[in-house]
PyMOL Python script that loads the backbone (N, CA, C, O; Angstrom):
from pymol import cmd

cmd.read_pdbstr("""\
ATOM      1  N   MET A   1      -6.031  -9.935 -14.813  1.00  0.00           N
ATOM      2  CA  MET A   1      -4.613  -9.937 -14.482  1.00  0.00           C
ATOM      3  C   MET A   1      -4.264 -11.340 -13.974  1.00  0.00           C
ATOM      4  O   MET A   1      -4.963 -11.882 -13.118  1.00  0.00           O
ATOM      5  N   ASN A   2      -3.194 -11.920 -14.494  1.00  0.00           N
ATOM      6  CA  ASN A   2      -2.809 -13.250 -14.030  1.00  0.00           C
ATOM      7  C   ASN A   2      -1.698 -13.156 -12.988  1.00  0.00           C
ATOM      8  O   ASN A   2      -1.096 -12.101 -12.788  1.00  0.00           O
ATOM      9  N   LEU A   3      -1.443 -14.285 -12.334  1.00  0.00           N
ATOM     10  CA  LEU A   3      -0.478 -14.318 -11.243  1.00  0.00           C
ATOM     11  C   LEU A   3       0.918 -13.928 -11.700  1.00  0.00           C
ATOM     12  O   LEU A   3       1.621 -13.223 -10.976  1.00  0.00           O
ATOM     13  N   ASP A   4       1.341 -14.367 -12.885  1.00  0.00           N
ATOM     14  CA  ASP A   4       2.676 -14.012 -13.377  1.00  0.00           C
ATOM     15  C   ASP A   4       2.827 -12.501 -13.499  1.00  0.00           C
ATOM     16  O   ASP A   4       3.861 -11.948 -13.124  1.00  0.00           O
ATOM     17  N   PHE A   5       1.810 -11.836 -14.017  1.00  0.00           N
ATOM     18  CA  PHE A   5       1.868 -10.384 -14.166  1.00  0.00           C
ATOM     19  C   PHE A   5       1.879  -9.708 -12.797  1.00  0.00           C
ATOM     20  O   PHE A   5       2.604  -8.735 -12.587  1.00  0.00           O
ATOM     21  N   GLU A   6       1.073 -10.225 -11.865  1.00  0.00           N
ATOM     22  CA  GLU A   6       1.047  -9.663 -10.516  1.00  0.00           C
ATOM     23  C   GLU A   6       2.410  -9.804  -9.849  1.00  0.00           C
ATOM     24  O   GLU A   6       2.887  -8.866  -9.209  1.00  0.00           O
ATOM     25  N   LEU A   7       3.035 -10.960  -9.992  1.00  0.00           N
ATOM     26  CA  LEU A   7       4.370 -11.157  -9.412  1.00  0.00           C
ATOM     27  C   LEU A   7       5.386 -10.231 -10.062  1.00  0.00           C
ATOM     28  O   LEU A   7       6.259  -9.695  -9.380  1.00  0.00           O
ATOM     29  N   PHE A   8       5.282 -10.037 -11.376  1.00  0.00           N
ATOM     30  CA  PHE A   8       6.172  -9.114 -12.068  1.00  0.00           C
ATOM     31  C   PHE A   8       6.028  -7.715 -11.476  1.00  0.00           C
ATOM     32  O   PHE A   8       7.021  -7.034 -11.222  1.00  0.00           O
ATOM     33  N   CYS A   9       4.787  -7.295 -11.260  1.00  0.00           N
ATOM     34  CA  CYS A   9       4.537  -5.966 -10.683  1.00  0.00           C
ATOM     35  C   CYS A   9       5.214  -5.833  -9.330  1.00  0.00           C
ATOM     36  O   CYS A   9       5.873  -4.832  -9.048  1.00  0.00           O
ATOM     37  N   ILE A  10       5.046  -6.851  -8.495  1.00  0.00           N
ATOM     38  CA  ILE A  10       5.632  -6.812  -7.150  1.00  0.00           C
ATOM     39  C   ILE A  10       7.152  -6.751  -7.233  1.00  0.00           C
ATOM     40  O   ILE A  10       7.775  -5.931  -6.558  1.00  0.00           O
ATOM     41  N   PHE A  11       7.753  -7.602  -8.046  1.00  0.00           N
ATOM     42  CA  PHE A  11       9.210  -7.634  -8.129  1.00  0.00           C
ATOM     43  C   PHE A  11       9.783  -6.383  -8.787  1.00  0.00           C
ATOM     44  O   PHE A  11      10.902  -5.980  -8.472  1.00  0.00           O
ATOM     45  N   PHE A  12       9.038  -5.768  -9.690  1.00  0.00           N
ATOM     46  CA  PHE A  12       9.500  -4.538 -10.324  1.00  0.00           C
ATOM     47  C   PHE A  12       9.550  -3.403  -9.309  1.00  0.00           C
ATOM     48  O   PHE A  12      10.488  -2.605  -9.307  1.00  0.00           O
ATOM     49  N   ILE A  13       8.550  -3.335  -8.455  1.00  0.00           N
ATOM     50  CA  ILE A  13       8.447  -2.225  -7.509  1.00  0.00           C
ATOM     51  C   ILE A  13       9.297  -2.468  -6.267  1.00  0.00           C
ATOM     52  O   ILE A  13      10.020  -1.572  -5.832  1.00  0.00           O
ATOM     53  N   PHE A  14       9.221  -3.662  -5.693  1.00  0.00           N
ATOM     54  CA  PHE A  14       9.976  -3.966  -4.474  1.00  0.00           C
ATOM     55  C   PHE A  14      11.138  -4.871  -4.842  1.00  0.00           C
ATOM     56  O   PHE A  14      10.978  -6.083  -4.990  1.00  0.00           O
ATOM     57  N   LYS A  15      12.294  -4.274  -4.987  1.00  0.00           N
ATOM     58  CA  LYS A  15      13.444  -5.022  -5.494  1.00  0.00           C
ATOM     59  C   LYS A  15      14.152  -5.833  -4.421  1.00  0.00           C
ATOM     60  O   LYS A  15      14.970  -6.695  -4.740  1.00  0.00           O
ATOM     61  N   SER A  16      13.854  -5.574  -3.165  1.00  0.00           N
ATOM     62  CA  SER A  16      14.568  -6.313  -2.131  1.00  0.00           C
ATOM     63  C   SER A  16      13.652  -6.638  -0.956  1.00  0.00           C
ATOM     64  O   SER A  16      12.672  -5.943  -0.687  1.00  0.00           O
ATOM     65  N   LYS A  17      14.002  -7.706  -0.276  1.00  0.00           N
ATOM     66  CA  LYS A  17      13.287  -8.103   0.936  1.00  0.00           C
ATOM     67  C   LYS A  17      13.412  -7.002   1.987  1.00  0.00           C
ATOM     68  O   LYS A  17      12.481  -6.757   2.754  1.00  0.00           O
ATOM     69  N   GLU A  18      14.561  -6.346   2.015  1.00  0.00           N
ATOM     70  CA  GLU A  18      14.801  -5.286   2.998  1.00  0.00           C
ATOM     71  C   GLU A  18      13.818  -4.124   2.825  1.00  0.00           C
ATOM     72  O   GLU A  18      13.340  -3.558   3.808  1.00  0.00           O
ATOM     73  N   GLU A  19      13.519  -3.770   1.564  1.00  0.00           N
ATOM     74  CA  GLU A  19      12.548  -2.694   1.329  1.00  0.00           C
ATOM     75  C   GLU A  19      11.167  -3.081   1.851  1.00  0.00           C
ATOM     76  O   GLU A  19      10.484  -2.273   2.479  1.00  0.00           O
ATOM     77  N   CYS A  20      10.769  -4.304   1.590  1.00  0.00           N
ATOM     78  CA  CYS A  20       9.468  -4.772   2.084  1.00  0.00           C
ATOM     79  C   CYS A  20       9.437  -4.749   3.608  1.00  0.00           C
ATOM     80  O   CYS A  20       8.469  -4.283   4.209  1.00  0.00           O
ATOM     81  N   GLU A  21      10.492  -5.251   4.224  1.00  0.00           N
ATOM     82  CA  GLU A  21      10.554  -5.268   5.687  1.00  0.00           C
ATOM     83  C   GLU A  21      10.571  -3.848   6.253  1.00  0.00           C
ATOM     84  O   GLU A  21       9.975  -3.586   7.298  1.00  0.00           O
ATOM     85  N   TYR A  22      11.254  -2.933   5.561  1.00  0.00           N
ATOM     86  CA  TYR A  22      11.289  -1.533   5.988  1.00  0.00           C
ATOM     87  C   TYR A  22       9.885  -0.937   5.982  1.00  0.00           C
ATOM     88  O   TYR A  22       9.482  -0.275   6.939  1.00  0.00           O
ATOM     89  N   LEU A  23       9.140  -1.173   4.897  1.00  0.00           N
ATOM     90  CA  LEU A  23       7.772  -0.643   4.806  1.00  0.00           C
ATOM     91  C   LEU A  23       6.872  -1.222   5.892  1.00  0.00           C
ATOM     92  O   LEU A  23       6.076  -0.500   6.493  1.00  0.00           O
ATOM     93  N   ILE A  24       6.997  -2.511   6.139  1.00  0.00           N
ATOM     94  CA  ILE A  24       6.185  -3.149   7.175  1.00  0.00           C
ATOM     95  C   ILE A  24       6.506  -2.549   8.539  1.00  0.00           C
ATOM     96  O   ILE A  24       5.601  -2.214   9.303  1.00  0.00           O
ATOM     97  N   LYS A  25       7.796  -2.412   8.845  1.00  0.00           N
ATOM     98  CA  LYS A  25       8.212  -1.851  10.139  1.00  0.00           C
ATOM     99  C   LYS A  25       7.733  -0.402  10.284  1.00  0.00           C
ATOM    100  O   LYS A  25       7.301   0.012  11.360  1.00  0.00           O
ATOM    101  N   LEU A  26       7.814   0.347   9.211  1.00  0.00           N
ATOM    102  CA  LEU A  26       7.394   1.748   9.219  1.00  0.00           C
ATOM    103  C   LEU A  26       5.883   1.873   9.424  1.00  0.00           C
ATOM    104  O   LEU A  26       5.424   2.749  10.157  1.00  0.00           O
ATOM    105  N   ALA A  27       5.124   1.008   8.787  1.00  0.00           N
ATOM    106  CA  ALA A  27       3.663   1.119   8.801  1.00  0.00           C
ATOM    107  C   ALA A  27       3.002   0.503  10.031  1.00  0.00           C
ATOM    108  O   ALA A  27       1.972   0.992  10.494  1.00  0.00           O
ATOM    109  N   LYS A  28       3.581  -0.551  10.550  1.00  0.00           N
ATOM    110  CA  LYS A  28       2.926  -1.349  11.592  1.00  0.00           C
ATOM    111  C   LYS A  28       2.352  -0.530  12.756  1.00  0.00           C
ATOM    112  O   LYS A  28       1.206  -0.766  13.140  1.00  0.00           O
ATOM    113  N   PRO A  29       3.090   0.413  13.327  1.00  0.00           N
ATOM    114  CA  PRO A  29       2.542   1.154  14.477  1.00  0.00           C
ATOM    115  C   PRO A  29       1.327   2.019  14.134  1.00  0.00           C
ATOM    116  O   PRO A  29       0.586   2.424  15.029  1.00  0.00           O
ATOM    117  N   TYR A  30       1.119   2.300  12.866  1.00  0.00           N
ATOM    118  CA  TYR A  30       0.049   3.214  12.451  1.00  0.00           C
ATOM    119  C   TYR A  30      -1.134   2.511  11.779  1.00  0.00           C
ATOM    120  O   TYR A  30      -2.080   3.170  11.345  1.00  0.00           O
ATOM    121  N   MET A  31      -1.087   1.196  11.694  1.00  0.00           N
ATOM    122  CA  MET A  31      -2.158   0.462  11.023  1.00  0.00           C
ATOM    123  C   MET A  31      -3.476   0.658  11.763  1.00  0.00           C
ATOM    124  O   MET A  31      -3.530   0.597  12.992  1.00  0.00           O
ATOM    125  N   ALA A  32      -4.534   0.892  10.998  1.00  0.00           N
ATOM    126  CA  ALA A  32      -5.868   1.082  11.570  1.00  0.00           C
ATOM    127  C   ALA A  32      -6.866   0.228  10.798  1.00  0.00           C
ATOM    128  O   ALA A  32      -6.727   0.025   9.592  1.00  0.00           O
ATOM    129  N   LYS A  33      -7.866  -0.267  11.507  1.00  0.00           N
ATOM    130  CA  LYS A  33      -8.897  -1.090  10.877  1.00  0.00           C
ATOM    131  C   LYS A  33      -9.620  -0.273   9.817  1.00  0.00           C
ATOM    132  O   LYS A  33      -9.998   0.876  10.047  1.00  0.00           O
ATOM    133  N   SER A  34      -9.806  -0.883   8.653  1.00  0.00           N
ATOM    134  CA  SER A  34     -10.541  -0.224   7.573  1.00  0.00           C
ATOM    135  C   SER A  34     -12.021  -0.136   7.928  1.00  0.00           C
ATOM    136  O   SER A  34     -12.558  -0.989   8.634  1.00  0.00           O
ATOM    137  N   THR A  35     -12.658   0.900   7.431  1.00  0.00           N
ATOM    138  CA  THR A  35     -14.078   1.105   7.699  1.00  0.00           C
ATOM    139  C   THR A  35     -14.859   1.076   6.389  1.00  0.00           C
ATOM    140  O   THR A  35     -14.280   0.982   5.307  1.00  0.00           O
ATOM    141  N   VAL A  36     -16.166   1.157   6.505  1.00  0.00           N
ATOM    142  CA  VAL A  36     -17.048   1.267   5.343  1.00  0.00           C
ATOM    143  C   VAL A  36     -17.870   2.541   5.506  1.00  0.00           C
ATOM    144  O   VAL A  36     -17.917   3.123   6.590  1.00  0.00           O
ATOM    145  N   VAL A  37     -18.513   2.968   4.430  1.00  0.00           N
ATOM    146  CA  VAL A  37     -19.355   4.160   4.493  1.00  0.00           C
ATOM    147  C   VAL A  37     -20.795   3.741   4.772  1.00  0.00           C
ATOM    148  O   VAL A  37     -21.353   2.882   4.089  1.00  0.00           O
ATOM    149  N   ASP A  38     -21.377   4.360   5.782  1.00  0.00           N
ATOM    150  CA  ASP A  38     -22.785   4.129   6.104  1.00  0.00           C
ATOM    151  C   ASP A  38     -23.633   4.777   5.012  1.00  0.00           C
ATOM    152  O   ASP A  38     -23.547   5.985   4.795  1.00  0.00           O
ATOM    153  N   SER A  39     -24.448   3.981   4.327  1.00  0.00           N
ATOM    154  CA  SER A  39     -25.227   4.504   3.195  1.00  0.00           C
ATOM    155  C   SER A  39     -26.285   5.523   3.622  1.00  0.00           C
ATOM    156  O   SER A  39     -26.739   6.317   2.799  1.00  0.00           O
ATOM    157  N   LYS A  40     -26.674   5.510   4.873  1.00  0.00           N
ATOM    158  CA  LYS A  40     -27.688   6.459   5.350  1.00  0.00           C
ATOM    159  C   LYS A  40     -27.081   7.794   5.763  1.00  0.00           C
ATOM    160  O   LYS A  40     -27.641   8.855   5.487  1.00  0.00           O
ATOM    161  N   THR A  41     -25.925   7.729   6.431  1.00  0.00           N
ATOM    162  CA  THR A  41     -25.329   8.962   6.969  1.00  0.00           C
ATOM    163  C   THR A  41     -24.162   9.482   6.143  1.00  0.00           C
ATOM    164  O   THR A  41     -23.818  10.662   6.223  1.00  0.00           O
ATOM    165  N   GLY A  42     -23.545   8.598   5.342  1.00  0.00           N
ATOM    166  CA  GLY A  42     -22.356   8.994   4.594  1.00  0.00           C
ATOM    167  C   GLY A  42     -21.098   9.008   5.443  1.00  0.00           C
ATOM    168  O   GLY A  42     -20.025   9.367   4.957  1.00  0.00           O
ATOM    169  N   GLN A  43     -21.217   8.621   6.701  1.00  0.00           N
ATOM    170  CA  GLN A  43     -20.084   8.605   7.624  1.00  0.00           C
ATOM    171  C   GLN A  43     -19.394   7.241   7.607  1.00  0.00           C
ATOM    172  O   GLN A  43     -19.999   6.231   7.247  1.00  0.00           O
ATOM    173  N   SER A  44     -18.127   7.226   7.998  1.00  0.00           N
ATOM    174  CA  SER A  44     -17.392   5.968   8.122  1.00  0.00           C
ATOM    175  C   SER A  44     -17.877   5.219   9.351  1.00  0.00           C
ATOM    176  O   SER A  44     -18.222   5.815  10.372  1.00  0.00           O
ATOM    177  N   LYS A  45     -17.894   3.886   9.227  1.00  0.00           N
ATOM    178  CA  LYS A  45     -18.264   3.066  10.378  1.00  0.00           C
ATOM    179  C   LYS A  45     -17.561   1.722  10.280  1.00  0.00           C
ATOM    180  O   LYS A  45     -17.140   1.303   9.202  1.00  0.00           O
ATOM    181  N   ASP A  46     -17.439   1.048  11.428  1.00  0.00           N
ATOM    182  CA  ASP A  46     -16.854  -0.287  11.461  1.00  0.00           C
ATOM    183  C   ASP A  46     -17.803  -1.281  10.809  1.00  0.00           C
ATOM    184  O   ASP A  46     -19.015  -1.076  10.759  1.00  0.00           O
ATOM    185  N   SER A  47     -17.215  -2.363  10.313  1.00  0.00           N
ATOM    186  CA  SER A  47     -18.008  -3.416   9.687  1.00  0.00           C
ATOM    187  C   SER A  47     -17.457  -4.767  10.108  1.00  0.00           C
ATOM    188  O   SER A  47     -16.243  -4.965  10.157  1.00  0.00           O
ATOM    189  N   ARG A  48     -18.357  -5.698  10.410  1.00  0.00           N
ATOM    190  CA  ARG A  48     -17.918  -7.047  10.782  1.00  0.00           C
ATOM    191  C   ARG A  48     -17.318  -7.789   9.601  1.00  0.00           C
ATOM    192  O   ARG A  48     -16.472  -8.664   9.786  1.00  0.00           O
ATOM    193  N   VAL A  49     -17.747  -7.453   8.384  1.00  0.00           N
ATOM    194  CA  VAL A  49     -17.261  -8.187   7.214  1.00  0.00           C
ATOM    195  C   VAL A  49     -15.970  -7.617   6.642  1.00  0.00           C
ATOM    196  O   VAL A  49     -15.266  -8.308   5.905  1.00  0.00           O
ATOM    197  N   ARG A  50     -15.656  -6.398   6.962  1.00  0.00           N
ATOM    198  CA  ARG A  50     -14.414  -5.786   6.464  1.00  0.00           C
ATOM    199  C   ARG A  50     -13.300  -6.124   7.436  1.00  0.00           C
ATOM    200  O   ARG A  50     -13.344  -5.724   8.599  1.00  0.00           O
ATOM    201  N   THR A  51     -12.299  -6.859   6.967  1.00  0.00           N
ATOM    202  CA  THR A  51     -11.250  -7.337   7.870  1.00  0.00           C
ATOM    203  C   THR A  51      -9.891  -6.709   7.599  1.00  0.00           C
ATOM    204  O   THR A  51      -8.919  -7.029   8.284  1.00  0.00           O
ATOM    205  N   SER A  52      -9.806  -5.829   6.622  1.00  0.00           N
ATOM    206  CA  SER A  52      -8.505  -5.259   6.266  1.00  0.00           C
ATOM    207  C   SER A  52      -8.126  -4.118   7.207  1.00  0.00           C
ATOM    208  O   SER A  52      -8.947  -3.601   7.964  1.00  0.00           O
ATOM    209  N   SER A  53      -6.863  -3.754   7.128  1.00  0.00           N
ATOM    210  CA  SER A  53      -6.376  -2.578   7.845  1.00  0.00           C
ATOM    211  C   SER A  53      -5.394  -1.866   6.927  1.00  0.00           C
ATOM    212  O   SER A  53      -4.883  -2.460   5.978  1.00  0.00           O
ATOM    213  N   GLY A  54      -5.134  -0.612   7.205  1.00  0.00           N
ATOM    214  CA  GLY A  54      -4.236   0.137   6.341  1.00  0.00           C
ATOM    215  C   GLY A  54      -3.749   1.409   6.998  1.00  0.00           C
ATOM    216  O   GLY A  54      -4.152   1.752   8.110  1.00  0.00           O
ATOM    217  N   MET A  55      -2.885   2.096   6.298  1.00  0.00           N
ATOM    218  CA  MET A  55      -2.364   3.387   6.739  1.00  0.00           C
ATOM    219  C   MET A  55      -1.788   4.090   5.526  1.00  0.00           C
ATOM    220  O   MET A  55      -1.600   3.472   4.478  1.00  0.00           O
ATOM    221  N   PHE A  56      -1.510   5.366   5.658  1.00  0.00           N
ATOM    222  CA  PHE A  56      -0.941   6.146   4.563  1.00  0.00           C
ATOM    223  C   PHE A  56       0.413   6.693   4.986  1.00  0.00           C
ATOM    224  O   PHE A  56       0.594   7.129   6.123  1.00  0.00           O
ATOM    225  N   LEU A  57       1.363   6.665   4.056  1.00  0.00           N
ATOM    226  CA  LEU A  57       2.676   7.263   4.283  1.00  0.00           C
ATOM    227  C   LEU A  57       2.713   8.635   3.633  1.00  0.00           C
ATOM    228  O   LEU A  57       2.087   8.858   2.596  1.00  0.00           O
ATOM    229  N   LYS A  58       3.441   9.542   4.241  1.00  0.00           N
ATOM    230  CA  LYS A  58       3.628  10.854   3.631  1.00  0.00           C
ATOM    231  C   LYS A  58       4.477  10.672   2.370  1.00  0.00           C
ATOM    232  O   LYS A  58       5.502   9.991   2.391  1.00  0.00           O
ATOM    233  N   ARG A  59       4.040  11.281   1.294  1.00  0.00           N
ATOM    234  CA  ARG A  59       4.765  11.178   0.024  1.00  0.00           C
ATOM    235  C   ARG A  59       6.179  11.745   0.179  1.00  0.00           C
ATOM    236  O   ARG A  59       6.372  12.809   0.769  1.00  0.00           O
ATOM    237  N   GLY A  60       7.167  11.016  -0.362  1.00  0.00           N
ATOM    238  CA  GLY A  60       8.549  11.467  -0.322  1.00  0.00           C
ATOM    239  C   GLY A  60       9.147  11.492   1.066  1.00  0.00           C
ATOM    240  O   GLY A  60      10.087  12.246   1.319  1.00  0.00           O
ATOM    241  N   ARG A  61       8.626  10.688   1.966  1.00  0.00           N
ATOM    242  CA  ARG A  61       9.010  10.694   3.382  1.00  0.00           C
ATOM    243  C   ARG A  61      10.517  10.544   3.594  1.00  0.00           C
ATOM    244  O   ARG A  61      11.099  11.235   4.430  1.00  0.00           O
ATOM    245  N   ASP A  62      11.141   9.654   2.848  1.00  0.00           N
ATOM    246  CA  ASP A  62      12.583   9.442   2.971  1.00  0.00           C
ATOM    247  C   ASP A  62      13.107   8.856   1.662  1.00  0.00           C
ATOM    248  O   ASP A  62      12.343   8.647   0.719  1.00  0.00           O
ATOM    249  N   LYS A  63      14.394   8.596   1.609  1.00  0.00           N
ATOM    250  CA  LYS A  63      15.017   8.136   0.365  1.00  0.00           C
ATOM    251  C   LYS A  63      14.448   6.793  -0.103  1.00  0.00           C
ATOM    252  O   LYS A  63      14.207   6.609  -1.296  1.00  0.00           O
ATOM    253  N   ILE A  64      14.236   5.874   0.806  1.00  0.00           N
ATOM    254  CA  ILE A  64      13.710   4.561   0.422  1.00  0.00           C
ATOM    255  C   ILE A  64      12.311   4.705  -0.166  1.00  0.00           C
ATOM    256  O   ILE A  64      12.003   4.113  -1.201  1.00  0.00           O
ATOM    257  N   ILE A  65      11.469   5.488   0.490  1.00  0.00           N
ATOM    258  CA  ILE A  65      10.104   5.711  -0.005  1.00  0.00           C
ATOM    259  C   ILE A  65      10.150   6.405  -1.362  1.00  0.00           C
ATOM    260  O   ILE A  65       9.401   6.039  -2.267  1.00  0.00           O
ATOM    261  N   ARG A  66      11.018   7.398  -1.513  1.00  0.00           N
ATOM    262  CA  ARG A  66      11.125   8.103  -2.802  1.00  0.00           C
ATOM    263  C   ARG A  66      11.545   7.148  -3.914  1.00  0.00           C
ATOM    264  O   ARG A  66      11.031   7.232  -5.029  1.00  0.00           O
ATOM    265  N   ASN A  67      12.469   6.249  -3.623  1.00  0.00           N
ATOM    266  CA  ASN A  67      12.908   5.272  -4.628  1.00  0.00           C
ATOM    267  C   ASN A  67      11.759   4.349  -5.043  1.00  0.00           C
ATOM    268  O   ASN A  67      11.588   4.061  -6.228  1.00  0.00           O
ATOM    269  N   ILE A  68      10.982   3.894  -4.078  1.00  0.00           N
ATOM    270  CA  ILE A  68       9.833   3.035  -4.389  1.00  0.00           C
ATOM    271  C   ILE A  68       8.802   3.818  -5.192  1.00  0.00           C
ATOM    272  O   ILE A  68       8.261   3.307  -6.173  1.00  0.00           O
ATOM    273  N   GLU A  69       8.527   5.050  -4.786  1.00  0.00           N
ATOM    274  CA  GLU A  69       7.572   5.895  -5.518  1.00  0.00           C
ATOM    275  C   GLU A  69       8.020   6.102  -6.963  1.00  0.00           C
ATOM    276  O   GLU A  69       7.199   6.094  -7.880  1.00  0.00           O
ATOM    277  N   LYS A  70       9.311   6.284  -7.160  1.00  0.00           N
ATOM    278  CA  LYS A  70       9.846   6.478  -8.511  1.00  0.00           C
ATOM    279  C   LYS A  70       9.616   5.229  -9.355  1.00  0.00           C
ATOM    280  O   LYS A  70       9.210   5.325 -10.513  1.00  0.00           O
ATOM    281  N   ARG A  71       9.874   4.058  -8.777  1.00  0.00           N
ATOM    282  CA  ARG A  71       9.667   2.812  -9.522  1.00  0.00           C
ATOM    283  C   ARG A  71       8.189   2.601  -9.846  1.00  0.00           C
ATOM    284  O   ARG A  71       7.850   2.114 -10.924  1.00  0.00           O
ATOM    285  N   ILE A  72       7.312   2.966  -8.915  1.00  0.00           N
ATOM    286  CA  ILE A  72       5.873   2.855  -9.190  1.00  0.00           C
ATOM    287  C   ILE A  72       5.499   3.761 -10.357  1.00  0.00           C
ATOM    288  O   ILE A  72       4.788   3.341 -11.271  1.00  0.00           O
ATOM    289  N   ALA A  73       5.977   5.008 -10.327  1.00  0.00           N
ATOM    290  CA  ALA A  73       5.676   5.953 -11.414  1.00  0.00           C
ATOM    291  C   ALA A  73       6.222   5.433 -12.742  1.00  0.00           C
ATOM    292  O   ALA A  73       5.525   5.473 -13.756  1.00  0.00           O
ATOM    293  N   ASP A  74       7.459   4.949 -12.744  1.00  0.00           N
ATOM    294  CA  ASP A  74       8.053   4.404 -13.970  1.00  0.00           C
ATOM    295  C   ASP A  74       7.250   3.210 -14.478  1.00  0.00           C
ATOM    296  O   ASP A  74       7.029   3.066 -15.681  1.00  0.00           O
ATOM    297  N   PHE A  75       6.818   2.359 -13.557  1.00  0.00           N
ATOM    298  CA  PHE A  75       6.050   1.182 -13.936  1.00  0.00           C
ATOM    299  C   PHE A  75       4.719   1.586 -14.559  1.00  0.00           C
ATOM    300  O   PHE A  75       4.308   1.009 -15.566  1.00  0.00           O
ATOM    301  N   LEU A  76       4.048   2.562 -13.975  1.00  0.00           N
ATOM    302  CA  LEU A  76       2.753   2.993 -14.509  1.00  0.00           C
ATOM    303  C   LEU A  76       2.904   3.603 -15.894  1.00  0.00           C
ATOM    304  O   LEU A  76       2.013   3.466 -16.732  1.00  0.00           O
ATOM    305  N   LEU A  77       4.015   4.271 -16.140  1.00  0.00           N
ATOM    306  CA  LEU A  77       4.267   4.791 -17.484  1.00  0.00           C
ATOM    307  C   LEU A  77       4.531   3.647 -18.462  1.00  0.00           C
ATOM    308  O   LEU A  77       4.191   3.741 -19.641  1.00  0.00           O
ATOM    309  N   PHE A  78       5.138   2.572 -17.969  1.00  0.00           N
ATOM    310  CA  PHE A  78       5.437   1.388 -18.777  1.00  0.00           C
ATOM    311  C   PHE A  78       4.158   0.704 -19.247  1.00  0.00           C
ATOM    312  O   PHE A  78       4.098   0.193 -20.365  1.00  0.00           O
ATOM    313  N   LEU A  79       3.123   0.695 -18.382  1.00  0.00           N
ATOM    314  CA  LEU A  79       1.858   0.035 -18.739  1.00  0.00           C
ATOM    315  C   LEU A  79       1.224   0.782 -19.868  1.00  0.00           C
ATOM    316  O   LEU A  79       0.148   0.404 -20.332  1.00  0.00           O
TER     317      LEU A  79
END
""", "prot")
cmd.dss("prot")
cmd.show_as("cartoon", "prot")
cmd.util.cbc("prot")
cmd.orient("prot")
């Protein structure tokens, strides 16, 4: 995947700066450090090398989220 295609994907799904800012504001309080799976126990554990964080939104949470979800679905059908 090249940068032009990646930018197209982003602009197709997030049509406005306000939508991006809305998602960031919505997610920020719930962000949690990502973990890895311990190969011996199968349990999640912290890792010094994993630096990402994330969270999950409830599907269809509100109108803005539903609109973004619709564009993602339409885009995936386009591919």
